[in-house]
C-alpha positions as CSV (number, residue, x, y, z in Angstrom):
1,M,120.9,115.2,89.0
2,S,124.3,114.6,90.3
3,V,126.5,111.4,90.3
4,L,129.2,110.9,93.0
5,A,132.1,108.6,92.1
6,L,133.8,106.5,94.7
7,Q,137.2,105.3,93.5
8,F,138.9,102.4,95.3
9,G,142.5,101.3,95.1
10,Q,145.1,101.7,92.4
11,C,142.9,100.7,89.5
12,G,139.8,102.6,90.6
13,N,141.7,105.8,91.1
14,Q,143.6,105.6,87.8
15,L,140.4,104.8,86.0
16,G,138.6,107.6,87.7
17,H,141.4,110.0,86.8
18,S,141.0,109.0,83.1
19,L,137.2,109.2,83.2
20,F,137.1,112.7,84.8
21,R,139.7,114.0,82.3
22,L,137.4,112.8,79.5
23,L,134.3,114.2,81.1
24,E,136.0,117.6,81.6
25,E,137.0,117.7,77.9
26,D,133.3,116.9,77.0
27,Q,131.9,120.1,78.3
28,P,128.1,119.5,78.4
29,G,127.0,117.4,81.3
30,L,129.6,119.0,83.7
31,H,126.9,119.5,86.4
32,R,126.3,115.7,86.6
33,W,130.0,115.0,87.4
34,F,131.6,118.2,88.7
35,V,131.1,120.8,91.4
36,P,131.3,124.5,90.2
37,Q,134.1,126.3,91.9
38,G,133.4,129.8,90.5
39,G,134.3,131.2,87.1
40,A,135.3,128.5,84.7
41,E,136.7,126.2,87.4
42,W,135.1,122.8,88.1
43,R,136.0,120.1,90.6
44,P,135.3,116.4,90.2
45,R,132.5,115.1,92.4
46,A,134.4,112.1,93.7
47,V,135.9,110.4,96.8
48,L,139.3,108.8,96.5
49,V,140.0,105.7,98.6
50,D,143.2,103.8,99.0
51,T,145.3,102.1,101.6
52,E,148.6,103.7,100.4
53,T,149.4,107.1,99.1
54,K,151.4,106.5,95.9
55,V,148.6,106.5,93.3
56,V,146.5,109.1,95.0
57,D,149.5,111.4,95.2
58,A,150.0,110.9,91.4
59,V,146.5,111.8,90.4
60,K,145.4,114.3,93.1
61,G,146.5,117.3,90.9
62,S,143.3,116.6,88.9
63,F,141.2,116.2,92.1
64,Q,141.9,119.4,94.0
65,G,139.4,119.8,96.9
66,V,137.9,116.3,96.7
67,G,137.6,114.0,99.7
68,V,140.6,111.7,100.0
69,V,140.9,108.8,102.4
70,A,144.3,107.2,101.8
71,P,146.2,106.5,105.0
72,P,149.7,104.9,104.6
73,L,148.6,101.4,105.6
74,G,150.9,99.6,103.1
75,G,148.0,98.3,101.0
76,S,145.8,95.3,101.5
77,A,148.2,92.5,100.6
78,N,146.3,91.7,97.3
79,N,143.9,89.9,99.7
80,W,140.1,90.5,99.8
81,A,140.0,89.3,103.4
82,C,142.6,91.8,104.5
83,G,140.8,94.7,102.8
84,Y,137.3,93.6,104.1
85,T,138.1,92.7,107.7
86,E,141.2,94.7,108.6
87,T,141.9,97.8,106.5
88,G,138.3,98.4,105.4
89,P,136.8,98.9,108.9
90,L,139.5,101.5,109.5
91,L,138.4,103.6,106.6
92,V,134.6,103.3,106.5
93,E,133.7,106.2,108.8
94,D,136.1,108.6,107.1
95,V,134.9,107.6,103.6
96,L,131.2,108.1,104.5
97,N,132.0,111.4,106.1
98,C,133.4,112.5,102.8
99,V,130.4,111.1,101.0
100,R,128.1,113.1,103.3
101,V,130.0,116.3,102.6
102,E,129.7,115.8,98.9
103,A,126.0,114.8,99.1
104,E,125.2,118.0,101.0
105,R,126.8,120.1,98.2
106,C,124.4,118.6,95.6
107,D,121.1,120.0,94.7
108,F,119.9,116.5,94.1
109,L,122.3,113.5,94.4
110,L,120.8,110.8,92.2
111,S,123.4,108.1,92.0
112,F,126.7,106.6,93.2
113,L,129.3,105.2,90.8
114,G,131.8,102.7,92.2
115,L,135.1,102.3,90.3
116,L,137.3,99.4,91.3
117,S,139.2,96.3,90.2
118,L,138.1,92.9,91.4
119,A,141.7,91.5,91.4
120,G,143.5,93.1,94.3
121,G,142.8,93.6,97.9
122,T,141.8,97.3,98.3
123,G,139.4,97.7,95.4
124,S,137.7,94.4,96.1
125,G,137.9,94.2,99.9
126,V,137.8,97.8,101.1
127,G,135.3,98.5,98.3
128,S,133.0,95.7,99.5
129,R,133.1,96.9,103.1
130,V,132.5,100.6,102.2
131,L,129.8,99.9,99.7
132,E,127.9,97.7,102.1
133,Q,127.7,100.6,104.6
134,L,126.9,103.1,101.8
135,R,123.9,101.0,100.8
136,L,122.7,101.0,104.5
137,D,123.1,104.8,104.7
138,Y,121.6,105.6,101.3
139,P,119.1,102.8,100.7
140,K,117.2,104.6,98.0
141,K,120.0,106.0,95.9
142,T,121.0,104.2,92.6
143,L,124.4,102.5,92.8
144,V,126.3,101.4,89.7
145,N,129.5,99.5,90.2
146,C,132.0,99.5,87.3
147,V,134.4,96.6,88.0
148,V,137.5,95.7,86.1
149,L,138.0,92.0,85.6
150,P,141.6,90.8,85.8
151,H,143.5,89.4,82.8
152,P,143.1,85.5,82.8
153,T,146.9,85.2,83.2
154,G,147.2,88.0,85.7
155,E,150.1,88.4,88.1
156,I,148.0,88.1,91.3
157,A,147.8,84.4,92.3
158,T,144.7,85.1,94.4
159,Q,142.8,87.1,91.9
160,G,140.1,84.4,91.4
161,F,139.4,84.4,95.2
162,N,139.2,88.2,95.3
163,C,136.8,88.3,92.3
164,L,134.6,85.7,93.8
165,L,134.4,87.2,97.3
166,S,133.9,90.7,96.1
167,L,131.2,89.8,93.6
168,A,129.3,87.8,96.2
169,R,129.3,90.9,98.5
170,M,128.8,93.7,95.9
171,Y,126.4,92.2,93.4
172,P,123.3,92.5,95.7
173,L,124.1,96.1,96.6
174,A,124.0,97.6,93.1
175,Q,121.2,98.3,90.7
176,A,123.7,97.4,87.9
177,T,127.2,96.0,87.7
178,V,129.2,97.0,84.6
179,L,131.8,94.4,83.7
180,L,134.9,95.9,82.1
181,G,137.7,94.0,80.5
182,N,141.4,94.5,81.3
183,A,142.3,97.3,78.9
184,P,144.0,100.7,79.1
185,N,142.3,103.2,81.4
186,R,141.5,105.7,78.7
187,A,139.8,103.0,76.6
188,L,137.7,101.9,79.6
189,A,136.9,105.6,80.4
190,L,135.7,106.1,76.9
191,Q,133.3,103.1,77.2
192,L,131.9,104.6,80.4
193,A,131.6,108.1,79.1
194,A,129.7,106.8,76.0
195,L,127.4,105.0,78.4
196,L,126.9,107.5,81.2
197,Q,127.1,111.0,79.6
198,P,123.6,112.6,79.6
199,L,121.0,111.3,77.2
200,P,117.6,112.9,76.7
201,A,115.1,111.6,79.3
202,V,117.4,108.8,80.4
203,S,119.0,109.3,83.9
204,V,121.4,106.9,85.4
205,A,118.6,105.5,87.5
206,Q,116.4,105.0,84.4
207,L,119.3,103.4,82.5
208,C,119.6,100.8,85.3
209,A,115.8,100.2,85.5
210,Q,115.5,99.6,81.8
211,L,118.7,97.5,81.3
212,A,118.5,95.5,84.5
213,P,114.8,95.0,85.1
214,H,115.3,91.7,87.1
215,P,117.0,91.8,90.5
216,G,118.9,88.5,89.8
217,L,120.2,89.7,86.3
218,R,122.1,92.9,86.7
219,L,125.4,92.4,84.9
220,L,126.0,94.8,82.0
221,Q,128.6,94.5,79.3
222,V,129.7,97.5,77.2
223,R,131.3,97.2,73.8
224,P,134.0,99.7,72.8
225,P,132.2,102.5,70.9
226,S,132.7,102.9,67.2
227,E,133.1,106.0,64.9
228,D,132.6,103.9,61.7
229,A,129.9,104.5,59.2
230,P,126.6,103.2,60.7
231,H,126.4,99.9,58.8
232,Y,129.9,98.9,59.7
233,A,129.7,100.2,63.3
234,L,126.5,98.2,64.0
235,K,128.0,95.1,62.4
236,R,131.1,95.4,64.7
237,L,129.0,96.1,67.8
238,M,126.8,93.1,67.2
239,A,129.6,90.7,66.3
240,G,130.1,87.6,68.5
241,P,128.3,84.5,69.6
242,S,124.5,84.8,69.7
243,Q,123.2,85.1,73.3
244,K,119.7,85.4,74.8
245,V,119.3,89.0,75.9
246,V,117.4,90.4,78.9
247,A,117.9,94.0,77.6
248,Q,120.2,95.9,75.4
249,A,120.6,99.5,74.2
250,L,122.2,101.1,71.2
251,I,123.4,104.6,72.1
252,Q,123.8,107.1,69.2
253,R,125.7,110.3,69.8
254,G,126.0,112.8,66.9
255,D,124.0,114.6,64.4
256,A,123.4,111.7,62.0
257,P,120.6,109.5,63.1
258,L,120.8,105.7,62.5
259,P,118.8,104.8,59.4
260,A,115.5,103.2,60.1
261,A,116.5,99.9,58.4
262,L,119.5,99.6,60.7
263,Q,117.3,100.4,63.8
264,R,115.0,97.6,62.9
265,Q,118.0,95.3,62.3
266,F,119.3,96.1,65.8
267,V,115.9,95.5,67.5
268,Q,115.2,92.3,65.6
269,S,118.7,90.8,65.6
270,V,118.7,89.3,69.0
271,E,116.6,86.6,70.8
272,G,115.1,88.1,73.9
273,V,113.9,86.3,77.0
274,D,110.2,85.4,77.0
275,W,109.2,87.6,80.0
276,V,110.4,90.9,78.5
277,P,108.4,92.4,75.5
278,Q,110.6,92.6,72.4
279,A,110.1,96.3,72.1
280,Q,111.8,96.7,75.6
281,I,114.7,94.4,74.8
282,G,116.3,96.5,72.1
283,R,116.2,100.2,73.0
284,I,117.7,103.0,71.0
285,W,118.8,106.1,72.8
286,R,120.0,109.1,70.8
287,T,121.4,112.6,71.3
288,D,122.4,115.1,68.7
289,R,125.5,115.8,70.6
290,G,128.7,114.0,69.7
291,L,131.2,113.0,72.3
292,L,134.6,114.5,72.8
293,G,134.5,116.3,69.5
294,R,133.5,113.1,67.6
295,P,130.7,113.9,65.2
296,R,129.4,110.4,65.3
297,L,129.7,107.7,68.0
298,L,127.8,104.4,68.3
299,S,128.0,102.2,71.4
300,R,126.2,99.2,72.7
301,V,125.4,98.0,76.2
302,S,123.8,94.6,76.9
303,N,122.5,92.5,79.7
304,S,122.9,89.0,78.4
305,G,124.7,85.7,78.7
306,G,128.2,85.2,77.3
307,L,130.0,85.6,80.7
308,A,132.9,83.3,79.8
309,P,135.6,85.4,81.5
310,L,133.6,85.4,84.8
311,D,132.9,81.7,84.5
312,A,136.6,81.1,84.0
313,L,137.6,83.1,87.1
314,V,135.1,81.3,89.2
315,S,136.2,77.9,87.9
316,D,139.9,78.7,88.6
317,A,138.9,79.8,92.1
318,W,137.1,76.6,92.7
319,G,140.1,74.6,91.6
320,A,142.3,76.5,93.9
321,F,139.9,76.2,96.8
322,T,139.4,72.4,96.5
323,H,143.2,72.0,96.6
324,G,143.5,74.3,99.6
325,A,145.8,76.7,97.7
326,Y,146.2,80.1,99.3
327,V,143.2,79.6,101.6
328,H,145.3,80.1,104.7
329,H,146.0,83.6,103.6
330,Y,142.3,84.4,104.0
331,S,141.7,82.3,107.1
332,K,144.2,84.4,109.1
333,F,141.8,87.4,108.6
334,G,138.8,85.4,109.7
335,V,137.6,84.3,106.3
336,D,137.2,80.6,106.6
337,A,136.0,77.8,104.3
338,Q,132.3,78.7,104.9
339,W,132.8,82.2,103.6
340,F,134.1,80.7,100.4
341,L,131.3,78.1,100.1
342,D,128.7,80.8,100.6
343,A,130.4,83.0,98.0
344,F,130.6,80.2,95.5
345,Q,126.9,79.5,96.0
346,D,125.9,83.2,95.6
347,V,128.0,83.8,92.4
348,E,127.0,80.5,90.9
349,D,123.3,81.4,91.4
350,V,123.9,84.5,89.3
351,L,125.9,82.7,86.6
352,G,123.4,79.9,86.6
353,A,120.5,82.3,86.0
354,Y,122.3,83.7,82.9
355,R,123.0,80.2,81.6
356,A,119.3,79.4,82.0
357,L,118.1,82.3,79.8
């Protein structure tokens, strides 16, 4: 069951490069992510998308033979509206042609994986435009979007607007949206590999169904995995303010199973929502295989409240919008005040649902 990655913009392509390098080092599971080329050669199953060539040129040595759509358009001006209404429509057909080629090479294409940043113009704007059409063309395929949130004091003045508008468009399209902090690409790639590498009887589609069972609550947060002894690893992974949980999973990779007492502690340590049975809130998935040569690795993924970084971004965007700051940069691409008001309403509905847990 294959997964096809779509990498958008500078961040998405650099993150995809780091992720596929890790996945290639971790030999089992290659068929999920790579296309056999004969002998010992494997090619990443990915489509690279950008509106300038610099980053794609830098990483394409690791992506020989993959679909690349990166015309020299000069970027998307760090502006969601530019990416969505101007550069995005120029790329959609070429990107989906590449997707069709890759899909036809798969015995069974199960899922799409979107990799992008919410801060800039290409990842957020072009990504939104392409993923909307992808969902129309492949309505039954699982889509998981892995989105990198900007640093609160990031360099892009319009990052709050870009995050707001892209989340409003992308969130309804995906079975799950994985929120990633602003960290080095290899660290983020390790979080994704710990989550997405094969597990017994748990496909990417099943992972989404079990962790995001409600259509209005599909935001997943992944903790950095730990190689510590089980007691200390679990303590670190569970640290932080208590939040009501829709679902969570502890993923054990390695030959040493988590002691039964620690398993019970994990399952009983959180307060779940009333409408999900407790046994389904805390899941434990295990494989005897380590990851990347690590004999033991423990990671946690949760669908819960505690979305302070996202709340802060939306709050900053609202402050800028009410003062009219930077809005004219969007209106010249046809994104007027009503687009913003609709986006604020859509994103606030999601955040409000999490606050009400």
